[in-house]
C-alpha distance (Angstrom), angle and dihedral (degrees) to the residues before:
residue distance angle dihedral
M1 . . .
R2 3.80 . .
I3 3.81 92.8 .
G4 3.80 91.0 50.8
S5 3.80 92.7 53.9
W6 3.81 90.5 46.7
L7 3.81 90.6 51.9
A8 3.79 91.2 48.4
A9 3.81 91.2 50.7
A10 3.81 91.2 48.1
G11 3.81 90.0 49.8
R12 3.81 92.1 50.8
F13 3.80 90.5 48.7
C14 3.81 92.7 50.2
Y15 3.80 91.7 48.4
E16 3.81 92.7 49.6
F17 3.81 91.7 44.9
V18 3.80 96.0 49.5
V19 3.80 102.0 31.7
G20 3.79 104.0 23.3
D21 3.80 113.6 151.8
T22 3.80 97.9 -24.6
P23 3.79 114.7 54.3
E24 3.83 90.9 172.0
I25 3.82 90.3 68.1
A26 3.82 91.2 51.2
V27 3.80 91.1 48.9
G28 3.81 91.7 44.5
V29 3.78 93.3 51.5
G30 3.81 90.4 47.0
V31 3.81 91.1 51.9
L32 3.80 90.7 47.0
I33 3.79 92.1 51.2
I34 3.80 90.7 51.5
L35 3.82 90.5 46.7
A36 3.80 91.1 50.1
W37 3.79 90.4 49.5
V38 3.81 91.7 50.8
L39 3.81 91.4 48.3
S40 3.80 92.0 47.1
R41 3.80 90.4 56.2
G42 3.80 88.8 62.7
G43 3.78 93.2 51.6
G44 3.77 125.4 -136.8
G45 3.81 97.2 113.2
V46 3.81 94.7 -105.4
S47 3.79 93.0 136.3
A48 3.82 91.9 56.6
W49 3.79 91.4 73.2
L50 3.81 100.9 19.4
L51 3.80 98.0 65.7
P52 3.83 98.5 53.0
L53 3.80 92.9 43.8
A54 3.80 93.4 46.9
V55 3.81 93.1 47.9
A56 3.82 90.4 48.4
A57 3.82 89.8 50.5
L58 3.80 90.4 48.6
L59 3.80 92.0 51.5
L60 3.81 93.3 45.3
G61 3.79 89.7 50.9
S62 3.79 89.9 51.4
L63 3.81 91.2 50.4
W64 3.79 90.8 49.1
R65 3.80 92.0 50.7
G66 3.79 90.8 47.5
R67 3.77 93.0 49.3
S68 3.80 94.0 48.9
A69 3.82 92.4 45.3
G70 3.80 95.8 51.6
């Protein structure tokens, strides 16, 4: 029973750490990582610059929404 409660606590921590208050950022970053992986399979190095720029745009959009909402 002790291991089960430890696993549940670890799962709650991971969820709060990754998702937190904005699940759309977690989903967006996950989609971007998959997109970068798919693009990297084709070669060309597009994912090397696409992923950081897209994540920065996602975070800036979140900041903008948060600023205009509050």
